[in-house]
BALOBA-1460 file (C-alpha; in Angstrom, 3 decimals):
// residues 95
<rec num="1" residu="m" x="6.420" y="-7.054" z="-1.759"/>
<rec num="2" residu="s" x="2.671" y="-6.659" z="-2.170"/>
<rec num="3" residu="g" x="1.443" y="-6.369" z="-5.705"/>
<rec num="4" residu="h" x="-1.759" y="-5.076" z="-7.126"/>
<rec num="5" residu="l" x="-3.911" y="-6.143" z="-10.001"/>
<rec num="6" residu="s" x="-5.340" y="-3.315" z="-12.019"/>
<rec num="7" residu="r" x="-9.075" y="-3.233" z="-12.580"/>
<rec num="8" residu="e" x="-8.419" y="-4.249" z="-16.194"/>
<rec num="9" residu="k" x="-6.359" y="-7.268" z="-15.120"/>
<rec num="10" residu="m" x="-9.016" y="-8.347" z="-12.629"/>
<rec num="11" residu="n" x="-11.692" y="-8.086" z="-15.309"/>
<rec num="12" residu="y" x="-9.538" y="-10.021" z="-17.782"/>
<rec num="13" residu="l" x="-8.816" y="-12.774" z="-15.266"/>
<rec num="14" residu="s" x="-12.427" y="-13.003" z="-14.133"/>
<rec num="15" residu="k" x="-13.510" y="-13.464" z="-17.752"/>
<rec num="16" residu="r" x="-10.919" y="-16.248" z="-18.198"/>
<rec num="17" residu="v" x="-12.153" y="-17.970" z="-15.024"/>
<rec num="18" residu="l" x="-15.722" y="-17.754" z="-16.287"/>
<rec num="19" residu="e" x="-14.669" y="-19.166" z="-19.671"/>
<rec num="20" residu="l" x="-12.982" y="-22.129" z="-17.980"/>
<rec num="21" residu="l" x="-16.035" y="-22.788" z="-15.852"/>
<rec num="22" residu="t" x="-18.309" y="-22.534" z="-18.883"/>
<rec num="23" residu="r" x="-16.253" y="-25.158" z="-20.731"/>
<rec num="24" residu="s" x="-16.431" y="-27.615" z="-17.852"/>
<rec num="25" residu="d" x="-19.087" y="-30.308" z="-18.021"/>
<rec num="26" residu="n" x="-19.020" y="-30.465" z="-14.214"/>
<rec num="27" residu="v" x="-20.184" y="-26.879" z="-13.680"/>
<rec num="28" residu="e" x="-23.760" y="-25.709" z="-13.777"/>
<rec num="29" residu="f" x="-24.515" y="-22.013" z="-13.327"/>
<rec num="30" residu="l" x="-27.275" y="-21.190" z="-10.877"/>
<rec num="31" residu="d" x="-26.840" y="-17.454" z="-11.367"/>
<rec num="32" residu="d" x="-26.253" y="-15.067" z="-14.225"/>
<rec num="33" residu="p" x="-22.728" y="-15.609" z="-15.602"/>
<rec num="34" residu="n" x="-21.902" y="-11.918" z="-15.254"/>
<rec num="35" residu="e" x="-22.875" y="-12.028" z="-11.560"/>
<rec num="36" residu="i" x="-20.502" y="-14.958" z="-11.129"/>
<rec num="37" residu="r" x="-17.760" y="-13.024" z="-12.912"/>
<rec num="38" residu="l" x="-18.352" y="-10.056" z="-10.601"/>
<rec num="39" residu="s" x="-18.081" y="-12.409" z="-7.613"/>
<rec num="40" residu="v" x="-14.676" y="-13.488" z="-8.903"/>
<rec num="41" residu="v" x="-13.611" y="-9.819" z="-9.131"/>
<rec num="42" residu="r" x="-14.804" y="-9.225" z="-5.555"/>
<rec num="43" residu="a" x="-12.827" y="-12.277" z="-4.396"/>
<rec num="44" residu="f" x="-9.678" y="-10.866" z="-6.049"/>
<rec num="45" residu="e" x="-10.271" y="-7.502" z="-4.361"/>
<rec num="46" residu="e" x="-10.797" y="-9.139" z="-0.971"/>
<rec num="47" residu="e" x="-7.592" y="-11.188" z="-1.311"/>
<rec num="48" residu="m" x="-5.612" y="-8.101" z="-2.303"/>
<rec num="49" residu="r" x="-6.938" y="-6.183" z="0.733"/>
<rec num="50" residu="l" x="-5.878" y="-9.089" z="2.927"/>
<rec num="51" residu="y" x="-2.365" y="-9.223" z="1.477"/>
<rec num="52" residu="d" x="-2.062" y="-5.432" z="1.821"/>
<rec num="53" residu="l" x="-2.951" y="-5.815" z="5.506"/>
<rec num="54" residu="l" x="-0.327" y="-8.541" z="5.927"/>
<rec num="55" residu="d" x="2.198" y="-6.313" z="4.157"/>
<rec num="56" residu="k" x="1.439" y="-3.466" z="6.571"/>
<rec num="57" residu="r" x="1.718" y="-5.750" z="9.609"/>
<rec num="58" residu="a" x="5.085" y="-7.084" z="8.455"/>
<rec num="59" residu="m" x="6.391" y="-3.569" z="7.838"/>
<rec num="60" residu="d" x="5.084" y="-2.380" z="11.224"/>
<rec num="61" residu="k" x="6.984" y="-5.209" z="12.939"/>
<rec num="62" residu="i" x="10.181" y="-4.175" z="11.176"/>
<rec num="63" residu="k" x="9.660" y="-0.530" z="12.176"/>
<rec num="64" residu="a" x="9.127" y="-1.638" z="15.789"/>
<rec num="65" residu="q" x="12.652" y="-3.120" z="15.985"/>
<rec num="66" residu="k" x="14.939" y="-1.432" z="18.505"/>
<rec num="67" residu="k" x="17.603" y="-1.030" z="15.842"/>
<rec num="68" residu="p" x="16.561" y="0.880" z="12.713"/>
<rec num="69" residu="i" x="16.649" y="-1.385" z="9.667"/>
<rec num="70" residu="e" x="17.095" y="0.156" z="6.253"/>
<rec num="71" residu="e" x="14.356" y="-0.795" z="3.812"/>
<rec num="72" residu="g" x="15.769" y="-2.738" z="0.889"/>
<rec num="73" residu="s" x="18.687" y="-4.098" z="2.891"/>
<rec num="74" residu="r" x="19.242" y="-7.842" z="3.095"/>
<rec num="75" residu="e" x="18.240" y="-7.813" z="6.774"/>
<rec num="76" residu="w" x="15.034" y="-5.919" z="5.966"/>
<rec num="77" residu="d" x="14.150" y="-8.390" z="3.189"/>
<rec num="78" residu="i" x="14.737" y="-11.375" z="5.472"/>
<rec num="79" residu="l" x="12.653" y="-9.898" z="8.282"/>
<rec num="80" residu="y" x="9.912" y="-8.856" z="5.892"/>
<rec num="81" residu="r" x="9.569" y="-12.393" z="4.491"/>
<rec num="82" residu="k" x="9.681" y="-13.846" z="8.004"/>
<rec num="83" residu="y" x="7.008" y="-11.527" z="9.404"/>
<rec num="84" residu="y" x="4.835" y="-11.707" z="6.286"/>
<rec num="85" residu="n" x="4.915" y="-15.515" z="6.393"/>
<rec num="86" residu="e" x="4.119" y="-15.466" z="10.119"/>
<rec num="87" residu="e" x="1.018" y="-13.412" z="9.365"/>
<rec num="88" residu="l" x="0.071" y="-15.821" z="6.558"/>
<rec num="89" residu="n" x="0.508" y="-18.755" z="8.952"/>
<rec num="90" residu="k" x="-1.837" y="-17.111" z="11.459"/>
<rec num="91" residu="l" x="-4.516" y="-17.120" z="8.751"/>
<rec num="92" residu="g" x="-3.761" y="-20.668" z="7.646"/>
<rec num="93" residu="k" x="-2.744" y="-19.412" z="4.189"/>
<rec num="94" residu="l" x="0.715" y="-20.986" z="4.274"/>
<rec num="95" residu="s" x="1.495" y="-24.555" z="5.136"/>
């Protein structure tokens, strides 16, 4: 269920974010625009690491079931979503 953004996609998106901020009359840059763009890339990377961790935790919970559950089965998908969302809730990422 976890997805990854390629380095190229992260760079593309960070440039679009910077463009949107640049166009806003309510935003004033206090740092070099490229440093801000790099901060956006780091934020993407940090979020992806977090979601990878949640993915691993959900999969570990499924593997810890007494009864083996086949990956890709309906039961596995339901449990994965349940456990993944539980982990999100613990972080306050899902309301």
